[in-house]
C-alpha positions as CSV (number, residue, x, y, z in Angstrom):
1,M,12.4,17.3,11.0
2,T,9.1,17.3,9.3
3,E,7.0,15.3,6.8
4,D,4.4,18.0,6.3
5,K,4.0,18.0,2.5
6,E,2.0,21.3,2.7
7,Y,5.0,22.9,4.5
8,F,7.3,21.7,1.7
9,E,4.9,23.4,-0.8
10,S,4.9,26.6,1.3
11,K,6.6,29.8,0.1
12,R,8.8,29.8,3.3
13,F,10.2,26.4,2.6
14,Q,10.5,26.9,-1.1
15,K,12.6,30.1,-0.4
16,I,14.9,28.2,1.9
17,L,15.2,25.3,-0.5
18,K,16.0,27.7,-3.4
19,E,18.7,29.5,-1.3
20,Y,20.3,26.1,-0.4
21,E,20.2,24.7,-4.0
22,E,21.7,27.9,-5.4
23,S,24.4,27.8,-2.8
24,A,25.2,24.2,-3.6
25,K,25.2,24.8,-7.3
26,S,27.6,27.8,-7.1
27,G,29.9,26.0,-4.7
28,Q,29.9,28.9,-2.3
29,A,28.7,27.8,1.1
30,T,26.2,30.0,2.9
31,Y,25.3,29.6,6.6
32,M,21.8,28.1,7.2
33,D,19.9,27.1,10.2
34,A,20.6,23.5,11.0
35,D,16.9,22.6,11.6
36,D,16.1,24.1,8.2
37,L,18.8,21.9,6.7
38,A,17.2,18.9,8.4
39,D,13.9,19.8,6.8
40,I,15.6,20.0,3.4
41,A,17.2,16.6,4.0
42,D,13.7,15.2,4.9
43,Y,12.3,16.8,1.7
44,Y,14.9,15.1,-0.4
45,Q,14.4,11.8,1.4
46,L,10.7,12.0,0.8
47,N,11.3,12.5,-2.9
48,G,13.8,9.6,-3.2
49,R,16.8,11.9,-3.5
50,T,18.9,10.1,-0.9
51,E,22.3,11.4,-1.9
52,E,21.2,15.0,-1.7
53,A,19.5,14.3,1.6
54,E,22.7,12.9,3.1
55,A,24.7,16.0,1.9
56,A,22.1,18.3,3.5
57,I,22.1,16.5,6.9
58,K,25.9,16.3,7.0
59,L,26.1,20.1,6.5
60,A,23.5,20.6,9.2
61,L,25.5,18.6,11.7
62,E,28.7,20.5,10.7
63,Y,26.9,23.8,11.5
64,N,25.4,22.6,14.8
65,P,26.1,19.1,16.0
66,E,23.6,19.5,18.9
67,A,20.7,20.9,16.8
68,V,17.5,19.0,17.5
69,G,16.3,18.6,13.9
70,P,19.5,16.9,12.6
71,L,19.8,14.6,15.6
72,L,16.1,13.5,15.2
73,Y,16.8,12.9,11.5
74,R,19.8,10.6,12.3
75,A,17.8,8.9,15.1
76,H,14.9,8.1,12.7
77,E,17.4,6.8,10.2
78,A,18.7,4.3,12.8
79,L,15.2,3.5,13.9
80,N,14.2,2.6,10.3
81,Q,17.1,0.2,10.2
82,N,16.2,-1.4,13.5
83,D,19.4,-0.1,15.0
84,F,18.0,0.3,18.4
85,D,21.3,0.8,20.2
86,T,22.2,3.8,18.0
87,T,18.6,5.2,18.5
88,Q,19.1,5.0,22.2
89,S,22.3,6.9,22.0
90,Y,20.4,9.7,20.2
91,I,17.7,9.6,22.9
92,D,20.5,10.1,25.5
93,R,21.9,13.1,23.7
94,L,18.5,14.7,23.1
95,E,17.4,14.4,26.8
96,A,19.8,17.2,27.7
97,I,18.6,19.4,24.8
98,D,14.9,18.7,24.3
99,R,13.4,16.4,26.9
100,L,10.0,16.2,25.2
101,E,11.5,15.2,21.8
102,A,13.6,12.6,23.6
103,L,10.5,11.2,25.2
104,F,8.6,11.0,21.9
105,L,11.6,9.2,20.4
106,K,11.8,6.8,23.3
107,G,8.1,6.0,22.7
108,E,8.8,5.3,19.0
109,L,11.7,3.1,20.0
110,L,9.4,1.0,22.2
111,I,6.8,0.8,19.4
112,C,9.5,-0.5,17.0
113,Q,10.5,-3.0,19.6
114,K,6.8,-4.2,19.6
115,K,6.4,-2.9,23.2
116,I,3.2,-1.0,22.4
117,E,1.7,-1.0,26.0
118,E,5.1,0.2,27.4
119,A,5.1,3.1,25.0
120,D,1.5,3.9,25.9
121,N,2.3,3.8,29.6
122,L,5.3,6.0,29.0
123,F,3.2,8.6,27.3
124,R,0.5,8.3,30.0
125,E,2.9,8.9,32.9
126,N,4.3,12.0,31.2
127,Y,0.8,13.3,30.4
128,K,0.1,13.5,34.2
129,E,3.0,15.9,34.5
130,M,1.9,18.2,31.7
131,M,0.5,21.7,32.5
132,P,-3.1,22.0,31.4
133,D,-2.3,24.4,28.6
134,E,0.2,21.9,27.2
135,Q,-2.0,18.9,27.3
136,M,-3.9,19.4,24.1
137,D,-0.7,19.7,22.0
138,Y,0.8,16.7,23.8
139,V,-2.3,14.6,23.1
140,F,-2.1,15.5,19.4
141,D,1.6,14.6,19.2
142,V,1.2,11.2,20.9
143,A,-1.9,10.4,18.7
144,S,0.1,11.3,15.6
145,I,3.0,9.0,16.7
146,F,0.6,6.0,17.0
147,N,-1.0,6.9,13.7
148,D,2.3,7.1,12.0
149,Y,3.0,3.5,13.1
150,D,-0.5,2.3,12.0
151,I,-1.6,1.7,15.6
152,Y,-5.0,3.3,15.1
153,D,-6.8,2.0,18.2
154,K,-4.2,3.8,20.4
155,S,-4.3,6.9,18.2
156,F,-8.1,7.0,18.6
157,E,-7.8,6.5,22.4
158,W,-5.4,9.5,22.7
159,M,-7.5,11.7,20.5
160,A,-10.5,11.0,22.8
161,R,-8.6,12.8,25.5
162,S,-8.7,16.0,23.5
163,Q,-11.2,18.5,24.8
164,G,-12.9,20.6,22.2
165,D,-10.1,20.6,19.6
166,N,-11.9,21.6,16.4
167,S,-8.8,22.5,14.4
168,D,-8.2,21.3,10.9
169,D,-5.1,19.4,12.0
170,F,-7.0,17.5,14.6
171,K,-9.8,16.7,12.1
172,E,-7.2,15.5,9.5
173,L,-5.6,13.2,12.1
174,M,-9.0,11.9,13.1
175,G,-9.9,11.3,9.5
176,R,-6.7,9.3,8.9
177,T,-7.2,7.3,12.1
178,L,-10.8,6.4,11.3
179,C,-9.7,5.3,7.8
180,G,-7.1,3.0,9.5
181,L,-9.8,1.6,11.8
182,G,-11.9,0.8,8.7
183,K,-14.5,3.4,9.4
184,Y,-14.4,4.7,5.8
185,K,-17.7,6.6,5.7
186,D,-16.9,8.6,8.8
187,S,-13.4,9.3,7.5
188,E,-14.8,10.3,4.1
189,R,-17.2,12.7,5.8
190,I,-14.3,14.4,7.7
191,F,-12.2,14.9,4.7
192,N,-15.1,16.3,2.7
193,E,-15.6,18.8,5.5
194,L,-11.9,19.7,5.4
195,I,-12.1,20.1,1.6
196,D,-15.1,22.4,2.0
197,H,-12.9,24.5,4.3
198,N,-9.9,24.4,2.0
199,P,-10.6,23.1,-1.5
200,Y,-7.1,23.8,-2.7
201,S,-5.4,21.3,-0.4
202,S,-3.9,18.5,-2.4
203,S,-3.2,16.7,0.9
204,Y,-6.9,16.6,1.7
205,W,-7.9,15.5,-1.8
206,N,-5.3,12.7,-1.7
207,A,-6.4,11.6,1.8
208,L,-10.0,11.4,0.5
209,A,-8.8,9.4,-2.5
210,T,-7.1,7.0,-0.1
211,V,-10.3,6.5,2.0
212,Q,-12.3,5.9,-1.2
213,F,-9.8,3.5,-2.5
214,M,-9.8,1.5,0.8
215,N,-13.6,1.5,0.5
216,E,-13.2,0.1,-3.0
217,D,-14.9,3.1,-4.6
218,Y,-12.2,3.3,-7.2
219,N,-13.9,5.7,-9.6
220,A,-14.4,8.2,-6.8
221,A,-10.8,7.7,-5.7
222,I,-9.5,8.4,-9.2
223,T,-11.6,11.6,-9.4
224,S,-10.2,12.8,-6.0
225,S,-6.7,12.0,-7.1
226,E,-7.2,14.0,-10.3
227,Y,-8.3,17.1,-8.2
228,A,-5.1,16.7,-6.1
229,I,-3.0,16.4,-9.3
230,A,-4.7,19.5,-10.7
231,I,-3.6,21.4,-7.6
232,N,-0.1,20.0,-7.7
233,P,0.9,18.2,-10.9
234,K,4.1,17.0,-9.3
235,D,2.4,15.4,-6.3
236,A,3.8,11.8,-6.6
237,D,1.4,10.4,-4.0
238,S,-1.7,11.6,-5.9
239,I,-0.3,10.2,-9.2
240,S,0.3,6.9,-7.5
241,S,-3.1,6.9,-6.0
242,K,-4.7,7.5,-9.4
243,A,-2.6,4.7,-10.9
244,H,-3.7,2.2,-8.3
245,G,-7.3,3.1,-8.8
246,L,-7.0,2.5,-12.5
247,F,-5.2,-0.7,-11.9
248,N,-8.0,-2.0,-9.6
249,L,-10.6,-1.2,-12.2
250,G,-8.6,-3.3,-14.7
251,N,-7.8,-0.3,-16.9
252,Y,-4.2,-1.5,-17.3
253,E,-3.2,0.7,-20.2
254,S,-4.1,3.9,-18.4
255,A,-2.7,2.6,-15.1
256,L,0.6,1.8,-16.9
257,S,1.0,5.3,-18.3
258,T,0.1,6.8,-14.9
259,F,2.6,4.6,-13.1
260,K,5.2,5.8,-15.6
261,K,4.4,9.5,-14.7
262,Y,5.0,8.5,-11.1
263,T,8.4,7.0,-11.8
264,E,9.5,10.2,-13.6
265,L,9.1,11.8,-10.2
266,M,10.2,8.8,-8.1
267,P,12.7,6.9,-10.3
268,H,14.0,4.6,-7.6
269,D,10.7,3.2,-6.3
270,D,10.7,-0.6,-7.0
271,F,7.0,-0.9,-6.1
272,S,6.0,1.3,-9.0
273,Y,8.1,-0.7,-11.5
274,L,6.5,-3.9,-10.1
275,H,3.1,-2.5,-10.9
276,Q,4.1,-1.5,-14.3
277,G,5.3,-5.1,-14.9
278,T,2.0,-6.4,-13.7
279,C,0.1,-4.1,-16.0
280,L,2.2,-5.3,-18.9
281,I,1.5,-8.9,-18.0
282,N,-2.2,-8.3,-18.0
283,L,-1.9,-6.6,-21.4
284,G,-0.1,-9.6,-22.7
285,R,3.2,-7.7,-23.3
286,Y,5.5,-10.2,-21.6
287,E,8.9,-9.2,-23.0
288,E,8.2,-5.6,-21.9
289,A,7.1,-6.9,-18.6
290,I,10.3,-8.8,-18.0
291,A,12.4,-5.7,-18.8
292,I,10.5,-3.5,-16.4
293,L,10.5,-6.2,-13.7
294,E,14.2,-6.5,-14.0
295,K,14.4,-2.8,-13.5
296,A,12.3,-3.2,-10.3
297,E,14.8,-5.9,-9.1
298,Q,17.7,-3.5,-9.7
299,E,16.0,-0.7,-7.7
300,A,15.0,-2.9,-4.8
301,D,17.4,-3.1,-2.0
302,K,18.2,-6.4,-0.4
303,D,15.6,-5.9,2.4
304,S,12.8,-4.8,0.0
305,A,9.4,-6.2,0.9
306,H,8.6,-6.4,-2.8
307,L,11.4,-8.8,-4.1
308,S,9.3,-11.9,-3.7
309,S,6.4,-10.3,-5.7
310,I,8.9,-9.1,-8.4
311,Y,10.2,-12.7,-8.8
312,Q,6.6,-14.1,-8.8
313,E,5.6,-11.8,-11.7
314,L,8.8,-12.6,-13.6
315,A,7.9,-16.3,-13.2
316,Y,4.4,-15.6,-14.7
317,A,5.9,-13.6,-17.6
318,Y,8.5,-16.3,-18.5
319,N,5.8,-19.0,-18.2
320,E,3.6,-17.2,-20.7
321,L,6.6,-17.1,-23.1
322,K,6.9,-20.9,-22.6
323,K,10.2,-20.6,-20.9
324,I,9.4,-23.0,-18.0
325,D,13.0,-23.3,-16.7
326,K,13.3,-19.5,-16.2
327,A,9.8,-19.4,-14.7
328,L,10.7,-22.1,-12.1
329,Y,14.1,-20.4,-11.5
330,Y,12.3,-17.2,-10.4
331,I,9.8,-19.1,-8.3
332,D,12.7,-20.7,-6.5
333,K,14.2,-17.2,-5.9
334,A,10.8,-15.9,-4.7
335,K,10.5,-18.5,-1.9
336,N,13.8,-17.3,-0.3
337,Y,12.2,-13.9,0.6
338,N,9.5,-12.9,3.0
339,C,6.4,-14.5,1.4
340,D,3.6,-17.0,1.9
341,Q,5.1,-20.4,1.0
342,A,1.7,-21.7,0.2
343,D,1.3,-19.0,-2.4
344,I,4.6,-19.9,-3.9
345,E,3.7,-23.5,-4.3
346,I,0.4,-22.6,-5.9
347,I,2.2,-20.5,-8.5
348,R,4.6,-23.4,-9.1
349,G,1.7,-25.7,-9.5
350,H,0.1,-23.3,-12.0
351,I,3.3,-23.2,-14.1
352,L,3.7,-27.0,-14.1
353,L,0.1,-27.6,-14.9
354,S,0.1,-25.1,-17.8
355,N,3.0,-27.1,-19.2
356,G,1.2,-30.4,-19.0
357,M,3.2,-31.6,-16.0
358,K,0.2,-32.9,-14.0
359,K,2.0,-35.1,-11.5
360,E,4.5,-32.4,-10.6
361,A,1.7,-29.9,-10.3
362,E,-0.2,-32.2,-7.9
363,E,2.9,-32.4,-5.7
364,A,3.2,-28.6,-5.7
365,F,-0.5,-28.2,-4.7
366,S,0.0,-30.8,-1.9
367,N,3.0,-28.8,-0.6
368,A,0.8,-25.7,-0.7
369,L,-1.8,-27.3,1.6
370,L,1.0,-28.5,3.9
371,H,2.3,-24.9,4.2
372,S,-1.1,-23.3,4.4
373,R,-2.3,-21.1,7.3
374,N,-5.8,-21.3,5.9
375,V,-6.6,-24.6,4.2
376,S,-10.0,-23.4,2.8
377,K,-8.5,-20.4,1.1
378,T,-5.6,-22.4,-0.2
379,M,-7.8,-25.1,-1.5
380,L,-10.0,-22.5,-3.3
381,R,-6.9,-21.0,-4.9
382,I,-5.8,-24.4,-6.2
383,I,-9.2,-25.1,-7.7
384,V,-9.2,-21.6,-9.4
385,C,-5.7,-22.4,-10.7
386,I,-7.0,-25.7,-12.2
387,F,-9.9,-23.8,-13.8
388,E,-7.6,-21.2,-15.3
389,N,-5.6,-24.0,-16.9
390,H,-8.9,-25.1,-18.7
391,Y,-9.7,-28.2,-16.6
392,V,-13.2,-26.9,-16.4
393,Q,-15.1,-30.1,-15.6
394,Y,-12.6,-31.2,-13.0
395,S,-12.7,-27.7,-11.3
396,Y,-16.5,-27.8,-11.4
397,A,-16.5,-31.1,-9.5
398,L,-13.9,-29.9,-7.0
399,M,-15.9,-26.7,-6.4
400,K,-19.1,-28.6,-5.8
401,N,-17.5,-30.7,-3.0
402,F,-15.7,-27.6,-1.7
403,F,-18.9,-25.7,-1.1
404,K,-20.3,-28.6,0.8
405,V,-17.7,-28.4,3.6
406,V,-17.2,-24.6,4.0
407,D,-19.1,-22.5,6.6
408,E,-22.5,-21.1,5.8
409,D,-21.0,-17.5,5.8
410,W,-18.3,-18.4,3.3
411,N,-18.2,-15.8,0.6
412,E,-15.4,-16.6,-1.8
413,G,-15.3,-18.6,-5.1
414,Y,-18.9,-18.4,-6.2
415,S,-17.9,-16.1,-9.1
416,Y,-15.5,-18.8,-10.4
417,M,-18.2,-21.5,-9.9
418,A,-20.5,-19.3,-12.0
419,L,-17.9,-19.2,-14.8
420,C,-17.5,-23.0,-14.6
421,C,-21.2,-23.4,-15.0
422,L,-21.3,-20.9,-17.9
423,N,-18.5,-22.8,-19.7
424,L,-20.3,-26.1,-19.2
425,K,-23.6,-24.6,-20.4
426,K,-25.3,-25.3,-17.0
427,K,-27.6,-22.3,-17.3
428,D,-29.7,-22.8,-14.2
429,E,-26.7,-23.4,-12.0
430,F,-24.9,-20.5,-13.6
431,L,-27.7,-18.1,-12.6
432,S,-27.9,-19.6,-9.1
433,Y,-24.2,-19.2,-8.4
434,L,-24.2,-15.7,-10.1
435,K,-26.8,-14.6,-7.6
436,M,-24.8,-15.9,-4.7
437,A,-21.7,-14.3,-6.1
438,V,-23.1,-10.8,-6.4
439,E,-24.9,-11.0,-3.0
440,R,-22.0,-12.5,-1.0
441,N,-19.0,-10.9,-2.6
442,P,-19.6,-8.1,-5.1
443,K,-15.9,-7.2,-5.4
444,E,-15.0,-10.7,-6.4
445,A,-17.9,-10.8,-8.8
446,R,-16.7,-7.6,-10.5
447,D,-13.1,-8.8,-10.7
448,V,-13.9,-12.2,-12.0
449,L,-17.0,-11.7,-14.1
450,K,-16.8,-8.1,-15.5
451,D,-15.6,-9.3,-19.0
452,I,-18.9,-11.1,-19.7
453,F,-21.0,-8.0,-18.9
454,P,-21.2,-4.6,-20.6
455,E,-18.4,-2.2,-19.6
456,G,-19.2,-0.2,-16.5
457,M,-22.1,-2.4,-15.3
458,Q,-22.2,-2.7,-11.5
459,P,-22.3,-6.2,-9.9
460,E,-25.7,-5.6,-8.4
461,E,-27.0,-5.4,-12.0
462,Y,-25.4,-8.7,-13.2
463,Y,-28.1,-11.1,-12.2
464,E,-31.1,-9.3,-13.7
465,Y,-29.1,-8.6,-16.9
466,M,-28.1,-12.2,-17.4
467,S,-31.5,-13.6,-16.4
468,N,-33.0,-11.5,-19.2
469,E,-30.3,-12.5,-21.7
470,I,-30.8,-16.2,-21.0
471,N,-34.6,-16.1,-21.0
472,N,-34.6,-14.2,-24.3
473,Q,-32.4,-16.8,-26.1
């Protein structure tokens, strides 16, 4: 079983895939290696073609019930469903066939059971038994497993055991691990080195885009995604990466069209439909947003992590259409799924306040503070909600008191306070809070204030530009 996208793009795999699909289309079965069929199943699964994946893996198991690839495929299916007993049964079967794969799977099982140190100890004990010429490959495999489960500190620890591995595979894993650890500049440097070595790797370009996106360099991330798309126009990950970059720049029209291209390739991805709905809401196209968000709900399975967000966006859309009953209905649905209850109550308060129901909104905001895991952040969100509902003087007074009690290193909300002061024509205070906003939190400054500045202007230019504007009035 493999998730190597470059292998899936290789001539060898494409030949195997073509033979399989031609056989399936003709209805004339042809014998194929069971492990190759497992790769085909994984390819289909990766591209959202679940029924075809199931057909391929069933055929693989018919041909060879004890082949490692198909057994690992089924084991990972069980693991993804938290069916640990079934996973253990596959470990037992694999131990007699491929002891090392059984060991790796056992480590994954422990990780999924939140037994990280036990998994690490298991891998360490086996490392001691490895022959010297096997240790480097073993280290890479273990580091890859921890990386796959976003346990980047352990991945980095294992890679530190590697002695002189300067391969592209090792560099790529190190780049991904450093990105996961938040060391974006180091990660970006590694992927640029890999691209210099192989400029036609869509995987490297897409990884670079991910690093740049995480570092909030959205323009660079979009450019890198476009290089990846030029190499492989059907690379869904690259298209998604570009769409998210455009979305974070507030370019909702272009983001929407790019998300649509992604769903042409991945038609059952509820997350993409959710983002399309959010784009449409930001564009003021609420009826269209509702339709696409309902599509997102249809595509989401009952355990989807996105259902609460889908319902929250539906609530926003219906509220903008002045359908408060429908808006509150979806907020009630949203709170039944995995979500932050304080967030739900803030949205409820926003809906109520926007419909003039001040007393009910106050109750919702009080509930938000009761459920809050971070009272300062929740209080700020409530004040912002009050500001967005045009209670500017009241939000200004609340914000004044709020900044008196937060820590000295607090860096959120100053952009909104700047807007309050601008609306209230408090020019000196506006400039003062604008300066604090761009110095303490340039990302928030860009997100909140970009509409009052020339398009493309960077946050570090805001204060000087506005100072000149005000002084010349």
